[in-house]
N, C-alpha and C positions, 0 to 999 in steps of 0.2 A: 553704324556711330557714331562718330566719337564725343565723348562726353565732355560735359561745360566744366571745366575745372572753381572749387570758388575761392576769391580770395580770403587768407586770409585778413581780420583787420588790421589795421597797422597802429595800434595803440600799445600806446608804453606802457608794461610788467601790468603786465593783462591780467587781471585771477584766472582759476578755477572755474570749475563752470556753478552756474546758480541751482541750488534747489533754496526753494519754498517751503516754512516750514505747516506740518501738514500737521489731525490731530493726533498719532500716537505717538510724536514725536513728540506735543508737551505734555505727553504724557510720563515718557519715556525718561525716569532715574538717571538711566543711564547716559542722559543722552540731553547736552546741555548749550547751554543759548552761551552760556558766562565765558566768551573766552577775549585770554587779551585782548589788548587792541596792536598788539603788538607783531598780531601774526595779521597783520596790513600787507606783507610783504606778499608779496604776490611772485608764483612759478610761471618761470620762463617754456612753461609747454601748451600753455594758456592757446595763443594761438595756433598745433594744435588738436587743443582740442575743442576751441571755440570748432574748428575744422572738420573737425569727427562729430558733432553735434549738426552741426547744419547738414551734413548728408542722416547721422541719421530723422532729423524730419522730415530731408526733400531729395531720397534715398534714388527716385528716377532720376536725376545729376548724375549721384554718381556713375550711375548701369548707361545714359545715357536715349533710357528707356521710357516714354511715358504709365507711372506707371497707375491705372483707378485708386489704388488704396493710393497713392505717393499721395493726388490728388488728395488724397480726404484729410493727410494727416495740414498740408500746410501750401498754400496758396496763391502770386503774388495775389491774387483780386483780398481776400483773405490780410495781408502782412499793408495791403494799401490802404484798409478799413481803419491803420495800429491811426495811423495819421489824425484820424475823425478828430478823438479824442483821449484823452487819460483812458477812460473809462471802458471805450469801447477794447485796448490796450491790454487791461484790464480782464480783460472778463473772458478770454484764456485763460488756460493754461500753461498753454504757447509762448505767450508774448508777458505772460510773467514771467518764464521761465528767460529771455532776449532782453529786456528792460533789465532787469536782475545782473544780467552779464554788465550788460551798462555801465550800470550803479555800482560795480564794482570794479568795473577800468579805472572809477573817480572817487570811490575809496566809503560810497557814502551809500551803505547793500544792507544798512541798518535800515535807511526809508521805508526801503518796500518792503523788506522781513519783520518790521511793526506792522507795520498797511496789514498785515496776512494773515498774522498771527494771529491779531483784530477780528480779523474775518473769519477765522473757526473759535479765535470766541466768541461771537457768537450766537454758535450752532454749541454750546457745554449746557448738557445738562447743568441746575443745578444743586444737585446735590457734588459736581466739582467747581464748583464758578470760585470759590475761594486760593482753592487747586490752582484751578489754572489761571488767575487774574496774580494771585506773586509769583507765575513764574513770570509774565508776560511786565510785572512791572518793573522788579529785580537785574532783564532780561535787559528792559530799552526805554521806563520814563525816573525809574533813583539815580541821584547825584552822581552817584559811582560805579555804578552799571557801564558796563564791559562794550556793553553795543548802546552806548544813550544817545537817543534821539534829540534832534535839535526841537526844542518847546520853549516858549516862554513858562516864567515862574510862579507865572498865577497855575496854567495848568499843568505842570508839574504838579503842583499841590493838588488842586484843588481832582486830580484823579488820584496824587497817595489820601484824599480821604473819603472816596467810594471807593476806593481796593477795599476800608479798611468793611462794609458791608452791598461786598460788589454783586453787582444786578448785568444784564445785557450788550447794555449802555453806559458802563463805566469808563471804556475807554474812547468813547466816541467824538470825545471836545479833541483830546490828540489825537486822534487817526484822523480829524481832521482837518486839525494842521500839519500835520503832514503830506495829506494828501496834494494839497493848497502847494504848501512845501515842489513838492512833483512834482507839481501842473506847473510853477512857472518858474521853476527852472532846471530839471533831470530834464522834461519831456520835452523841454524841443530845444535841445541839442540831440535827444538820442533821436531826433529824429533829419538831424547833417550828419548824426555819425556814420563809420564806415557800419558796424554792425549794424544797422535800419541798409543804407542805398546800399553792401553791396549783396544785402537779401533779395532787398530783395529787388536785385539790377539781375542775378542767378533763376530766381524763381519766372519772370519775364521772358528773361530772353531764353530760357527752358519751353514758357509755354506754347514760341513758333515755332518749335521743330514740328 
C-alpha cells in the first residue's frame, strides 16, 4: 500500500522544533533561557524538521500500515479535540509541541514557554522556589528580558513584588494574562493554520485505509 504523503506546512521562514521547558532545564545552570531576540532568524530547513516530527508522531503514515502502537501516539480524534478549547490543546505534550511550533512561526513562542515554565514552577519544592522564580522572572517578565512576555505594567510590577517572597502562586496573574492572550489571538489562527489542518487531514485520511 502506498504511503500517504505528509504535506510540508507552507509557512514563511518557519523555525526549528519547539522544545518545552522541563524541570531539569530550569535547574541546569548551563541551560539559559536568556537568548537574544536576534535569534528570531529561522532556519530554512524547518519544513523538513516539521515533516520528520509529524512522521515520528504518526509513523504508520510513513509505512502505510496502521499500527496500534502508532495510534496510541496520536489519533485523528485527539487532534480534533484540540479545537474544543486551548485547555484541551495544552493538556497533552503533543498538543503543546505542535502549538509551540505554530507560535514559533509567528515569533511569539515566548508565550507558551512562559506558560509551561509557570506550570512547572507550581510543582517546585519550597527550597527551590526563590531560585526558580528569579530565573523565570529574568527570562520572561523583567523589562529587559530577552523573551519578554506582553503583559501590562501593573501585572509586571505586582509579579516583581511577589517573587521577593515567592510562593507557588506568584506567577498566576501573569500566566493568566498570557493564557488569555494566546486563547483570543494565537489559538484561533492555529486552528486555521496549515500545521493543524494538514496534520488532521493526514490522520483522518490514514484512518480510512
